[in-house]
VEXDREN-2710 file (C-alpha; in Angstrom, 1 decimal):
% VEXDREN-2710
k/r/px/py/pz
1/MET/104.0/47.6/67.5
2/LYS/103.8/48.6/64.5
3/ARG/100.2/48.2/64.7
4/THR/99.6/49.6/68.3
5/CYS/101.8/52.8/67.1
6/THR/99.1/52.6/64.3
7/THR/95.8/52.2/66.1
8/LEU/96.9/55.1/68.2
9/PHE/98.2/57.5/65.2
10/LEU/94.3/57.0/64.0
11/ILE/92.2/57.4/67.3
12/LEU/94.4/60.9/67.9
13/PHE/93.9/62.2/64.7
14/SER/90.2/62.1/65.3
15/PHE/90.1/63.8/67.8
16/TYR/91.8/66.7/65.6
17/ILE/89.2/66.3/63.2
18/TYR/85.9/66.2/65.4
19/ALA/87.6/69.5/67.4
20/ASN/88.0/70.8/64.3
21/GLY/85.0/69.3/62.5
22/THR/82.3/70.8/65.3
23/GLY/82.2/74.5/65.6
24/LYS/83.7/76.2/62.9
25/VAL/83.6/79.8/62.4
26/THR/84.0/82.2/59.4
27/GLY/85.2/85.2/59.0
28/ALA/82.1/86.4/57.4
29/ASP/80.0/85.3/60.5
30/THR/82.6/86.8/63.4
31/ASN/82.8/90.1/61.7
32/GLU/78.5/89.9/61.8
33/VAL/78.3/89.1/64.6
34/ASN/80.8/91.8/65.8
35/THR/79.3/94.4/63.3
36/LEU/75.5/93.5/65.3
37/ASN/77.4/94.1/68.9
38/LYS/78.6/97.7/67.6
39/ASN/75.4/98.6/66.8
40/ALA/74.3/97.2/69.6
41/TYR/76.6/99.4/71.8
42/LYS/76.3/102.3/70.3
43/SER/72.6/102.6/70.5
44/ARG/72.2/102.4/74.6
45/LEU/72.3/106.0/75.1
46/THR/70.2/105.8/72.0
47/ASN/67.8/103.8/72.0
48/PRO/68.1/101.0/74.0
49/ASN/65.4/98.6/72.7
50/GLU/67.3/99.0/70.0
51/THR/69.9/97.8/71.8
52/ILE/68.3/94.4/72.9
53/LYS/67.0/94.0/69.0
54/TYR/70.4/93.9/68.0
55/ALA/72.1/92.2/70.6
56/ASN/70.0/89.2/70.3
57/ILE/70.3/88.5/66.6
58/ALA/74.0/88.4/67.1
59/LEU/73.1/86.1/70.2
60/THR/71.2/83.8/68.0
61/LEU/74.2/84.2/65.6
62/SER/77.4/83.8/67.7
63/LEU/75.6/80.3/69.5
64/LYS/75.5/79.2/66.1
65/ILE/78.5/79.5/65.3
66/GLY/80.4/78.7/68.2
67/TYR/81.1/82.0/68.3
68/ASN/82.5/82.2/73.0
69/ASN/83.8/85.6/72.3
70/GLY/80.4/87.6/69.6
71/THR/78.0/85.0/72.6
72/ALA/79.9/86.9/75.9
73/GLU/79.4/90.6/74.1
74/ALA/76.2/89.4/73.1
75/PHE/75.7/89.3/76.5
76/ARG/77.0/92.0/77.4
77/VAL/76.2/94.7/75.5
78/ARG/71.8/93.5/76.4
79/GLY/72.6/93.5/79.8
80/ILE/73.8/97.3/79.4
81/GLY/70.1/98.0/76.6
82/LYS/68.4/96.3/79.8
83/SER/70.5/98.8/82.5
84/TYR/69.6/101.7/80.6
85/LEU/65.7/101.1/81.1
86/ASN/66.0/100.5/84.7
87/LYS/65.7/96.2/84.7
88/PRO/68.6/96.0/86.9
89/ASP/68.0/92.4/88.0
90/SER/67.9/90.7/84.1
91/ALA/70.7/92.7/83.0
92/ILE/73.3/91.4/85.5
93/SER/71.5/87.8/84.7
94/ASP/73.5/89.0/81.5
95/TYR/75.9/89.8/82.6
96/PHE/76.7/86.3/84.8
97/GLU/76.6/84.8/81.2
98/ALA/79.0/86.9/79.6
99/LEU/81.6/86.6/82.2
100/LYS/80.7/82.6/82.0
101/TYR/81.9/82.9/77.7
102/TYR/84.4/85.8/78.8
103/GLU/86.2/83.1/81.2
104/LEU/85.6/80.2/78.0
105/SER/88.1/82.4/75.7
106/LEU/90.5/83.4/78.3
107/ASN/89.2/87.4/77.2
108/GLN/90.4/89.0/80.3
109/VAL/89.7/92.5/78.7
110/GLY/86.2/91.5/78.3
111/GLN/86.1/90.2/82.2
112/ALA/86.6/93.8/83.0
113/ASN/84.4/95.0/81.1
114/VAL/81.9/92.7/82.7
115/PHE/83.4/94.2/85.4
116/ASN/83.1/97.2/84.9
117/ASN/79.4/96.6/83.5
118/ILE/78.4/95.5/87.3
119/GLY/79.8/97.8/89.4
120/ASN/77.7/100.1/87.5
121/LEU/74.9/97.9/88.8
122/TYR/75.6/98.4/92.7
123/GLN/76.2/101.9/92.1
124/GLU/73.3/102.9/94.3
125/VAL/72.6/100.2/96.0
126/ASP/75.2/99.2/97.5
127/TYR/78.6/101.1/97.4
128/ASP/81.3/98.6/98.8
129/LYS/80.2/95.6/95.5
130/ALA/80.7/98.7/93.1
131/LEU/83.7/99.6/94.4
132/THR/84.8/95.6/94.5
133/TYR/84.2/95.0/90.5
134/PHE/86.0/98.9/89.6
135/ASN/88.9/96.9/90.9
136/LYS/88.9/93.8/89.5
137/ALA/88.0/95.7/86.2
138/GLU/91.0/98.3/87.0
139/VAL/93.7/95.0/87.6
140/ILE/93.3/94.3/84.2
141/ALA/93.1/97.4/82.7
142/GLN/96.0/98.4/83.9
143/ALA/97.8/95.1/83.5
144/THR/96.6/95.4/79.8
145/HIS/97.0/99.3/79.4
146/ASN/93.8/99.5/78.2
147/ASN/92.8/103.9/78.5
148/GLU/89.9/103.6/77.3
149/LEU/88.7/101.1/80.8
150/LEU/90.5/102.6/82.4
151/ALA/88.8/106.7/82.2
152/LYS/85.7/104.7/82.3
153/LEU/86.6/103.1/85.9
154/ASP/87.9/106.3/87.0
155/LEU/84.7/108.0/85.9
156/ASN/83.1/105.4/87.7
157/PHE/84.7/105.7/90.7
158/GLY/83.9/109.4/91.1
159/ASN/80.2/108.3/90.8
160/VAL/80.4/106.3/93.7
161/TYR/82.3/108.6/96.2
162/ASN/79.5/110.8/94.3
163/HIS/76.8/109.3/95.7
164/LYS/79.0/108.9/99.0
165/ASN/78.8/113.1/99.6
166/SER/83.2/111.9/99.2
167/LEU/83.3/115.5/96.5
168/THR/86.7/115.9/96.3
169/LEU/87.5/112.5/96.2
170/ALA/84.8/112.2/93.1
171/LEU/86.3/115.9/91.4
172/LYS/90.2/113.9/91.5
173/TYR/88.5/111.1/89.3
174/TYR/85.7/113.0/87.9
175/ILE/89.8/115.1/86.4
176/SER/91.8/112.1/85.5
177/CYS/88.7/110.4/83.2
178/TYR/88.8/113.7/81.1
179/ASP/92.3/114.4/80.8
180/LEU/92.7/110.4/79.1
181/ILE/89.2/110.6/77.7
182/THR/90.6/113.8/76.3
183/LYS/93.6/112.3/74.4
184/LEU/91.4/109.0/73.2
185/ASN/88.6/111.3/71.9
186/ASN/85.9/109.7/73.3
187/LYS/83.1/112.0/72.6
188/VAL/80.5/109.6/74.3
189/LEU/82.5/110.1/77.8
190/ILE/83.7/112.7/77.1
191/VAL/79.6/114.5/77.8
192/GLN/79.2/111.6/80.5
193/CYS/82.7/113.2/81.9
194/LEU/81.3/116.6/81.2
195/GLN/77.6/115.7/83.2
196/ASN/79.5/114.2/86.5
197/LEU/81.6/117.3/86.6
198/GLY/78.7/119.9/85.8
199/VAL/77.0/117.5/89.5
200/VAL/80.2/118.3/91.9
201/TYR/80.0/121.5/91.0
202/PHE/76.6/121.9/91.7
203/LYS/77.3/119.9/95.1
204/LEU/80.1/122.5/95.7
205/THR/77.1/125.7/94.7
206/GLU/79.5/126.6/91.9
207/TYR/76.1/126.9/90.1
208/ASP/78.3/129.5/87.5
209/LYS/80.3/126.7/87.1
210/SER/78.6/123.9/86.9
211/GLU/76.2/125.9/84.4
212/LYS/79.0/126.1/81.9
213/ILE/79.4/122.6/82.0
214/LEU/76.6/121.4/82.1
215/LEU/75.5/123.7/78.9
216/GLN/78.8/121.8/76.8
217/ALA/77.7/118.4/77.9
218/ASN/73.9/119.8/76.5
219/GLN/75.1/120.1/73.3
220/GLU/77.5/118.0/73.0
221/ALA/75.0/115.1/73.7
222/LYS/72.6/116.7/71.0
223/ALA/75.5/116.7/68.8
224/GLN/75.6/112.4/68.9
225/ASP/72.1/112.3/69.5
226/LEU/72.2/111.0/73.3
227/ASN/69.1/110.7/74.2
228/SER/69.3/109.5/77.2
229/SER/72.1/111.9/78.4
230/VAL/70.0/114.5/77.2
231/ALA/67.6/113.8/79.6
232/SER/70.1/113.3/82.3
233/ILE/71.3/116.6/81.6
234/ASN/68.6/118.6/81.5
235/LEU/67.9/117.6/84.8
236/GLN/71.1/119.0/86.9
237/LEU/70.2/121.9/84.7
238/SER/67.0/122.1/86.1
239/ASP/68.3/121.5/89.5
240/ILE/69.9/124.7/89.2
241/TYR/67.6/126.6/88.2
242/LEU/65.4/126.4/90.6
243/SER/67.9/126.6/93.6
244/GLU/68.5/130.0/91.5
245/LYS/64.5/130.5/91.0
246/ARG/64.3/130.7/87.6
247/TYR/61.6/129.1/86.2
248/ASP/61.4/130.5/83.1
249/GLU/64.7/128.3/82.0
250/ASP/63.5/125.3/84.2
251/GLU/60.7/124.9/81.8
252/LYS/62.6/125.2/79.4
253/PHE/64.8/122.8/79.8
254/LEU/62.5/120.5/81.7
255/ASN/60.1/120.3/78.7
256/GLU/63.1/119.7/76.3
257/GLY/64.9/117.0/78.3
258/GLN/61.3/115.0/79.2
259/THR/60.4/115.1/74.9
260/PHE/64.0/113.4/75.5
261/ALA/64.1/110.6/78.6
262/LYS/60.6/109.8/77.0
263/LEU/62.5/108.5/73.3
264/ALA/65.6/106.8/75.3
265/ASN/63.2/105.4/77.6
266/ASN/63.9/105.6/80.7
267/GLU/61.3/104.9/83.7
268/ARG/63.6/106.3/85.3
269/ASP/64.1/109.4/84.0
270/ILE/60.5/109.9/83.3
271/TYR/59.8/109.0/87.0
272/ASP/62.7/111.9/88.4
273/TYR/61.7/114.9/86.1
274/THR/57.9/114.4/87.5
275/LYS/60.1/115.4/90.5
276/SER/60.9/118.4/89.1
277/TRP/57.9/119.1/87.4
278/TYR/56.7/119.1/91.5
279/GLN/59.3/120.5/92.9
280/LEU/59.4/124.1/90.2
281/GLU/55.4/124.1/90.3
282/SER/56.0/124.0/94.3
283/GLN/57.8/127.1/93.9
284/ARG/56.1/129.2/91.7
285/GLN/53.2/128.4/94.2
286/ASN/51.1/126.8/90.9
287/TYR/49.3/124.0/93.8
288/LYS/46.5/122.8/91.6
289/LYS/49.4/121.6/89.5
290/ALA/51.8/120.7/92.1
291/LEU/49.6/118.4/93.9
292/ASN/48.8/116.6/90.4
293/TYR/52.4/116.0/90.3
294/LEU/52.7/114.6/93.5
295/THR/50.0/112.2/93.3
296/GLU/51.4/111.2/90.4
297/LEU/55.1/110.7/92.8
298/PHE/53.2/108.7/95.2
299/LYS/51.7/106.1/92.6
300/LYS/55.3/105.6/91.4
301/ASP/57.2/105.5/94.4
302/SER/54.6/102.6/96.1
303/VAL/56.0/100.9/92.8
304/THR/59.6/102.3/92.8
305/TYR/59.7/100.9/96.4
306/ASN/58.9/97.2/96.1
307/THR/60.9/97.7/92.6
308/ASN/64.3/98.6/94.4
309/LEU/63.2/95.9/97.3
310/SER/63.2/92.6/94.3
311/THR/66.6/94.5/92.2
312/ASN/68.6/93.9/95.1
313/PHE/67.3/90.5/96.4
314/ASN/67.1/89.9/92.4
315/LEU/71.4/91.4/92.6
316/ALA/72.5/89.1/95.3
317/SER/70.8/86.5/94.8
318/GLN/71.9/86.3/91.0
319/GLU/75.6/86.8/92.6
320/LYS/75.2/84.0/94.4
321/GLU/74.0/81.9/91.6
322/HIS/76.7/82.5/88.8
323/GLU/78.8/82.3/92.1
324/GLU/77.9/78.9/92.9
325/LYS/77.3/77.7/89.7
326/VAL/81.4/78.8/89.4
327/ASN/82.5/76.4/92.0
328/ILE/80.6/73.9/90.9
329/ALA/81.6/74.2/87.3
330/LYS/85.7/74.3/88.9
331/LYS/84.4/70.8/91.0
332/ASP/83.6/69.2/87.8
333/SER/86.7/70.0/85.5
334/ASP/89.2/69.3/89.0
335/ILE/87.3/66.1/88.8
336/ALA/87.3/65.7/84.5
337/THR/91.8/66.7/85.4
338/GLN/91.4/64.3/87.6
339/ARG/90.9/61.6/85.9
340/PHE/92.2/62.2/82.5
341/TRP/95.6/61.7/83.8
342/LEU/94.4/58.3/86.2
343/LEU/93.5/56.9/82.7
344/ALA/96.5/58.6/81.5
345/VAL/98.7/56.9/84.3
346/VAL/97.2/53.0/83.4
347/ALA/97.4/53.6/79.5
348/GLY/100.9/54.7/79.7
349/LEU/101.0/51.8/82.7
350/LEU/100.1/49.4/79.8
351/LEU/102.2/50.8/77.3
352/ILE/104.5/50.1/79.2
353/VAL/104.2/46.3/79.6
354/ILE/103.1/46.0/76.0
355/VAL/106.4/46.5/75.0
356/LEU/108.2/44.7/77.8
357/LEU/105.7/41.7/76.5
358/MET/106.8/42.3/73.2
359/THR/111.0/43.1/74.2
360/ASN/110.2/39.5/75.9
361/VAL/108.5/38.1/72.7
362/LYS/111.3/38.7/70.4
363/ARG/113.8/38.0/73.0
364/LYS/112.5/34.7/73.1
365/ALA/111.8/33.9/69.5
366/LEU/115.4/34.6/68.5
367/THR/117.0/32.4/70.9
368/ASN/114.7/29.5/70.1
369/ASN/116.3/30.5/66.6
370/LYS/119.8/30.1/67.4
371/LEU/119.0/27.2/69.1
372/THR/117.5/25.4/66.0
373/GLU/120.4/27.3/63.7
374/LEU/122.1/25.3/66.7
375/ASN/120.2/22.1/66.3
376/ASN/121.7/21.8/62.6
377/GLU/125.0/22.5/63.1
378/VAL/125.2/19.6/65.2
379/SER/123.2/17.3/63.1
380/ARG/125.3/18.1/60.1
381/GLN/128.9/18.0/62.3
382/LYS/127.4/14.1/63.9
383/ASP/127.1/13.0/60.7
384/ASN/130.3/14.1/59.0
385/LEU/131.5/13.3/62.3
386/ASP/130.2/9.4/61.8
387/ARG/131.5/8.5/58.1
388/ILE/134.7/10.1/59.7
389/ASN/135.7/8.5/62.4
390/HIS/133.8/6.2/64.9
391/HIS/136.2/7.4/67.5
392/LEU/134.7/10.7/67.5
393/GLU/131.2/9.3/69.4
394/GLU/132.3/10.7/72.3
395/ILE/132.8/14.0/71.3
396/ILE/129.1/13.9/69.6
397/ASP/127.7/12.1/72.9
398/GLU/129.3/15.9/74.6
399/ARG/127.6/17.9/72.4
400/THR/123.9/16.0/72.9
401/ARG/124.2/16.6/76.2
402/ASP/125.1/20.3/76.3
403/LEU/122.0/19.8/74.0
404/GLN/119.6/18.0/76.5
405/ALA/121.4/20.6/79.0
406/LYS/120.0/23.7/76.9
407/ASN/116.7/22.7/76.5
408/LYS/116.1/21.6/79.8
409/LYS/117.8/25.2/81.2
410/LEU/114.9/26.4/78.7
411/SER/112.5/24.1/80.2
412/GLU/113.5/25.4/83.2
413/TYR/112.8/28.7/81.9
414/SER/109.6/28.8/80.0
415/SER/108.1/27.0/84.1
416/TYR/109.7/29.9/85.9
417/LEU/108.8/32.3/83.5
418/SER/104.8/31.0/84.5
419/HIS/105.7/31.2/87.3
420/GLN/107.2/34.5/87.9
421/ILE/105.2/36.6/85.6
422/ARG/101.6/35.1/86.0
423/GLY/102.2/36.4/89.4
424/PRO/102.2/40.2/89.1
425/ILE/99.8/40.4/86.2
426/ALA/97.4/38.9/87.9
427/THR/97.8/42.0/90.3
428/LEU/97.7/44.4/88.1
429/LYS/94.7/43.3/87.1
430/GLY/92.9/43.0/90.5
431/LEU/93.8/46.6/91.0
432/MET/92.8/48.1/87.4
433/ASN/89.3/46.2/88.5
434/LEU/89.1/48.1/91.9
435/GLU/89.9/50.9/90.5
436/ARG/86.9/50.5/88.3
437/GLU/84.6/49.9/90.9
438/GLY/86.1/52.8/93.0
439/LEU/87.3/50.4/96.0
440/VAL/91.2/51.3/95.8
441/ASP/92.7/54.9/96.6
442/GLN/93.9/56.6/93.2
443/ALA/97.4/57.7/94.9
444/GLU/97.3/54.2/96.2
445/CYS/96.7/52.8/93.2
446/ILE/99.0/54.0/91.3
447/ASN/102.4/53.3/93.4
448/MET/100.6/50.0/93.6
449/MET/101.2/49.4/89.7
450/ASP/104.2/50.6/89.4
451/LYS/105.6/48.3/92.2
452/CYS/103.9/45.3/89.6
453/VAL/105.6/46.6/87.0
454/SER/108.9/47.8/88.2
455/GLU/108.7/43.7/89.6
456/ILE/108.1/41.8/86.3
457/ASP/111.0/43.9/84.7
458/GLU/113.3/42.9/86.9
459/LYS/111.7/39.3/86.8
460/ILE/112.3/39.5/83.4
461/ILE/115.8/41.0/83.6
462/GLU/116.8/38.2/85.9
463/MET/115.3/35.5/83.9
464/SER/117.6/36.8/80.9
465/ASP/120.9/36.8/83.1
466/MET/120.0/33.1/84.5
467/LEU/119.3/31.9/80.6
468/HIS/122.0/33.4/79.4
469/ASP/124.8/32.9/82.5
470/PRO/124.9/28.6/82.6
471/GLY/125.9/28.6/86.7
472/LYS/122.4/30.1/87.5
473/SER/119.9/27.3/87.4
474/PHE/116.4/28.4/87.8
475/GLN/114.2/27.6/91.4
476/SER/110.4/28.5/91.7
477/GLY/109.7/31.3/94.3
478/SER/107.3/33.8/95.3
END
């Protein structure tokens, strides 16, 4: 018994040492990964290529030390950088990798952030799909009281309804977002919210209000070196000035914005600036310049069309591939869990059998010791009786007959024990072999094993009762 317990303890201790010895993470390493991820995220609106660079370094280090949260965030931030470089098919691949590692870490807030990022990719491709992912993120954000994420989601809900030209709904979400981020003092989100408010007011033909808000957003974005934001805001200002035929101001903001778009290396904004220049020169009746811009647009349109088709296909394809991987992983996990519990049950039953057998051995040894002591006592009494009186031989004969009866009882017990216990144990072994070969249903196997163990236990109790009750006799039977 002591050896069995010691062996089990050593096995469990070995697993503990192994589990703690692999994937050991130090505080300094995790801090470095977190710092790299933060720096990468900060660069997204200024230099997306730098975002990808820092995220790659963080990813390499976090994978090396087995830091799942750091790995997830590195994939997520790298995906954000790729999305700002207008590479949605590559970005969504990183987002799904991030989601996988956040699920391993049971990090719900991280998963919500990834859902939000995936929704952003679908904003201009599939409104319903975008709303689905935003709703998933919102459920977690509300449960965890994450106001910053709720503000981002209000902004993104507004963007979807803005694209759908549901301007009243869009305005409602933008105002809710602005109220939240003003309290949080998140200057980046303030810029983005102001920009989108300006867009809605432009669509509502409230040009003065739109211009005022966009100019404020422009100044805030420059103060924070948000190159992509400045480029995007200036495009909106250009639309206002073009509508009001304020050509000089339009040209000024187009020149400035185009510079920031090139700094951010944002292909979409660069394309939009070419389009805005074409519109400006057309209205100015500078047809030669307008024709040059139109030619450039035609070339880019053909490439963009093919890219959009590819992007739509890749987003759907990668999402389906991710779902298939998740389903496969879930099935593998279920099978592994079933095997674990089956092995645990078998091990438990074996342990019970071992304990019962050891208990029986102890009982038998105790009985033998008692019988030995009794034999010695009989011998001593016989010698004494022989010396005292020959007439006491009848008493000795009687005791001898009694001893012979008990020895016979022991012989019958041994034979009965061998016959009655061997059958259930053989059945138990057979069931174990059938289960290993997969020839028997697991639930049925466990039930039959339980019956075998119960039968062994009943036989042992019955034999013990017969051994201690002289009135009962042992009879062979199945």
